[in-house]
KELO-517443 format. One record per residue (C-alpha): residue number from 1; residue in one letter; x, z, y. Coordinates in nm, 3 decimals. Layout:
residues N
<site NUM,'a',<X,Z,Y>>
...
This chain:
residues 162
<site 1,'m',<-1.116,-2.407,0.176>>
<site 2,'t',<-0.922,-2.623,-0.072>>
<site 3,'k',<-0.592,-2.535,0.098>>
<site 4,'l',<-0.676,-2.166,0.081>>
<site 5,'l',<-0.757,-2.193,-0.289>>
<site 6,'m',<-0.431,-2.380,-0.357>>
<site 7,'l',<-0.232,-2.118,-0.163>>
<site 8,'a',<-0.398,-1.838,-0.362>>
<site 9,'c',<-0.313,-2.012,-0.691>>
<site 10,'c',<0.051,-2.058,-0.584>>
<site 11,'l',<0.084,-1.695,-0.483>>
<site 12,'l',<-0.075,-1.578,-0.806>>
<site 13,'s',<0.165,-1.788,-1.012>>
<site 14,'l',<0.461,-1.644,-0.821>>
<site 15,'i',<0.365,-1.282,-0.871>>
<site 16,'s',<0.252,-1.318,-1.230>>
<site 17,'c',<0.593,-1.415,-1.365>>
<site 18,'s',<0.904,-1.224,-1.455>>
<site 19,'t',<1.135,-1.158,-1.163>>
<site 20,'g',<1.386,-1.439,-1.127>>
<site 21,'y',<1.745,-1.403,-1.017>>
<site 22,'h',<1.743,-1.379,-0.639>>
<site 23,'a',<1.803,-1.134,-0.358>>
<site 24,'s',<1.533,-0.876,-0.306>>
<site 25,'g',<1.307,-0.923,-0.009>>
<site 26,'f',<0.984,-0.806,0.146>>
<site 27,'l',<0.758,-0.710,-0.147>>
<site 28,'m',<0.989,-0.897,-0.384>>
<site 29,'s',<1.201,-0.765,-0.665>>
<site 30,'g',<1.558,-0.887,-0.710>>
<site 31,'y',<1.917,-0.780,-0.653>>
<site 32,'d',<2.068,-0.579,-0.371>>
<site 33,'e',<2.416,-0.445,-0.306>>
<site 34,'f',<2.590,-0.201,-0.078>>
<site 35,'k',<2.964,-0.189,-0.007>>
<site 36,'l',<3.111,0.158,-0.070>>
<site 37,'a',<3.482,0.078,-0.021>>
<site 38,'p',<3.697,-0.238,-0.003>>
<site 39,'n',<3.692,-0.260,-0.384>>
<site 40,'q',<3.371,-0.068,-0.466>>
<site 41,'y',<3.003,-0.163,-0.450>>
<site 42,'r',<2.669,-0.026,-0.554>>
<site 43,'v',<2.468,-0.305,-0.721>>
<site 44,'q',<2.100,-0.281,-0.804>>
<site 45,'f',<1.851,-0.511,-0.972>>
<site 46,'s',<1.479,-0.433,-0.964>>
<site 47,'g',<1.235,-0.626,-1.178>>
<site 48,'n',<0.859,-0.644,-1.189>>
<site 49,'e',<0.625,-0.548,-1.474>>
<site 50,'y',<0.708,-0.872,-1.657>>
<site 51,'t',<1.086,-0.814,-1.647>>
<site 52,'s',<1.239,-0.646,-1.950>>
<site 53,'e',<1.494,-0.370,-1.905>>
<site 54,'n',<1.747,-0.588,-2.088>>
<site 55,'r',<1.694,-0.878,-1.845>>
<site 56,'a',<1.732,-0.643,-1.545>>
<site 57,'y',<2.060,-0.513,-1.698>>
<site 58,'q',<2.190,-0.870,-1.746>>
<site 59,'y',<2.106,-0.961,-1.386>>
<site 60,'a',<2.279,-0.647,-1.253>>
<site 61,'l',<2.589,-0.746,-1.453>>
<site 62,'r',<2.567,-1.100,-1.318>>
<site 63,'r',<2.547,-0.981,-0.958>>
<site 64,'s',<2.840,-0.743,-1.018>>
<site 65,'a',<3.050,-1.033,-1.147>>
<site 66,'e',<2.952,-1.255,-0.852>>
<site 67,'i',<3.051,-0.986,-0.602>>
<site 68,'t',<3.379,-0.930,-0.787>>
<site 69,'k',<3.470,-1.299,-0.760>>
<site 70,'a',<3.349,-1.329,-0.399>>
<site 71,'q',<3.570,-1.037,-0.298>>
<site 72,'g',<3.878,-1.199,-0.460>>
<site 73,'f',<3.893,-0.980,-0.772>>
<site 74,'q',<3.884,-1.079,-1.138>>
<site 75,'y',<3.775,-0.759,-1.318>>
<site 76,'f',<3.526,-0.482,-1.255>>
<site 77,'k',<3.444,-0.151,-1.412>>
<site 78,'i',<3.105,0.020,-1.407>>
<site 79,'t',<3.188,0.371,-1.285>>
<site 80,'h',<2.828,0.492,-1.279>>
<site 81,'s',<2.500,0.347,-1.399>>
<site 82,'s',<2.137,0.449,-1.391>>
<site 83,'v',<1.811,0.313,-1.524>>
<site 84,'s',<1.471,0.394,-1.383>>
<site 85,'k',<1.122,0.266,-1.440>>
<site 86,'t',<0.851,0.258,-1.179>>
<site 87,'k',<0.502,0.317,-1.315>>
<site 88,'n',<0.236,0.085,-1.176>>
<site 89,'t',<-0.132,0.155,-1.237>>
<site 90,'y',<-0.422,-0.077,-1.168>>
<site 91,'t',<-0.791,-0.082,-1.253>>
<site 92,'t',<-0.969,-0.400,-1.344>>
<site 93,'p',<-1.262,-0.487,-1.120>>
<site 94,'i',<-1.608,-0.386,-1.237>>
<site 95,'t',<-1.849,-0.673,-1.271>>
<site 96,'k',<-2.220,-0.668,-1.350>>
<site 97,'r',<-2.414,-0.959,-1.484>>
<site 98,'t',<-2.789,-0.941,-1.503>>
<site 99,'a',<-2.994,-1.197,-1.690>>
<site 100,'s',<-3.369,-1.193,-1.660>>
<site 101,'s',<-3.664,-1.395,-1.773>>
<site 102,'t',<-4.014,-1.404,-1.629>>
<site 103,'d',<-4.348,-1.350,-1.799>>
<site 104,'t',<-4.473,-1.658,-1.978>>
<site 105,'y',<-4.843,-1.730,-2.020>>
<site 106,'h',<-5.022,-1.974,-2.242>>
<site 107,'y',<-5.369,-2.092,-2.150>>
<site 108,'e',<-5.523,-2.001,-2.488>>
<site 109,'y',<-5.308,-1.707,-2.602>>
<site 110,'g',<-5.240,-1.522,-2.279>>
<site 111,'k',<-4.912,-1.346,-2.216>>
<site 112,'i',<-4.656,-1.440,-2.483>>
<site 113,'k',<-4.325,-1.316,-2.335>>
<site 114,'e',<-4.261,-1.015,-2.117>>
<site 115,'n',<-4.014,-0.990,-1.834>>
<site 116,'e',<-3.669,-0.903,-1.975>>
<site 117,'r',<-3.363,-0.781,-1.788>>
<site 118,'i',<-3.027,-0.749,-1.956>>
<site 119,'t',<-2.739,-0.609,-1.753>>
<site 120,'t',<-2.385,-0.635,-1.885>>
<site 121,'v',<-2.115,-0.425,-1.719>>
<site 122,'s',<-1.747,-0.504,-1.775>>
<site 123,'g',<-1.418,-0.397,-1.619>>
<site 124,'g',<-1.307,-0.061,-1.490>>
<site 125,'e',<-1.022,-0.032,-1.741>>
<site 126,'v',<-0.706,0.142,-1.621>>
<site 127,'h',<-0.378,-0.033,-1.710>>
<site 128,'e',<-0.025,0.098,-1.672>>
<site 129,'t',<0.284,-0.120,-1.641>>
<site 130,'y',<0.647,-0.035,-1.578>>
<site 131,'s',<0.905,-0.209,-1.358>>
<site 132,'p',<1.274,-0.153,-1.444>>
<site 133,'t',<1.553,-0.088,-1.195>>
<site 134,'i',<1.919,-0.093,-1.301>>
<site 135,'s',<2.188,0.043,-1.068>>
<site 136,'f',<2.565,0.020,-1.108>>
<site 137,'n',<2.853,0.154,-0.907>>
<site 138,'i',<3.141,-0.085,-0.969>>
<site 139,'k',<3.510,-0.075,-0.893>>
<site 140,'m',<3.693,-0.409,-0.879>>
<site 141,'y',<4.048,-0.489,-0.990>>
<site 142,'q',<4.294,-0.781,-0.969>>
<site 143,'h',<4.430,-0.714,-1.318>>
<site 144,'d',<4.276,-0.603,-1.644>>
<site 145,'v',<4.244,-0.226,-1.681>>
<site 146,'e',<4.104,-0.034,-1.974>>
<site 147,'g',<3.726,-0.067,-1.994>>
<site 148,'a',<3.704,-0.339,-1.728>>
<site 149,'l',<3.488,-0.648,-1.763>>
<site 150,'n',<3.613,-0.997,-1.685>>
<site 151,'a',<3.389,-1.149,-1.416>>
<site 152,'d',<3.444,-1.504,-1.546>>
<site 153,'v',<3.330,-1.407,-1.896>>
<site 154,'i',<3.015,-1.242,-1.760>>
<site 155,'l',<2.935,-1.544,-1.541>>
<site 156,'s',<2.990,-1.789,-1.829>>
<site 157,'n',<2.677,-1.643,-1.991>>
<site 158,'f',<2.468,-1.773,-1.702>>
<site 159,'e',<2.610,-2.124,-1.664>>
<site 160,'k',<2.363,-2.406,-1.706>>
<site 161,'r',<2.380,-2.569,-2.046>>
<site 162,'r',<2.384,-2.949,-2.048>>
């Protein structure tokens, strides 16, 4: 039972945080890419409801720069981009709490307190959240062209600070 409770807590902590930078997977947000041509890719980053649109955009740029370098290029241009938001709706669970007391009698005075029942109902609220998805089509270049981004400059924004 303790192991099950610990596993549930771990899973809850994983899904209750902003999407980190990693490849997407089964039921997980993250980045994904698809090769369109030797120097062209479609790059996508999907976040969860805790991921801001700005963070998703930064991660899509980061993945674009990583692909550019991995393919032996230095620069890339975003030839097409799109932003979408997935609406997620959930309803909080309904809980009922009933408190009751029993009749109280006193030998000389008889009944002094009647049976009381108080029921409190909570939950049932509907909440909406939104998960951002950023998609880029990129074209990669060896040399700087007008409007191109330098992959090294983009990646320098994500280097660990010491």
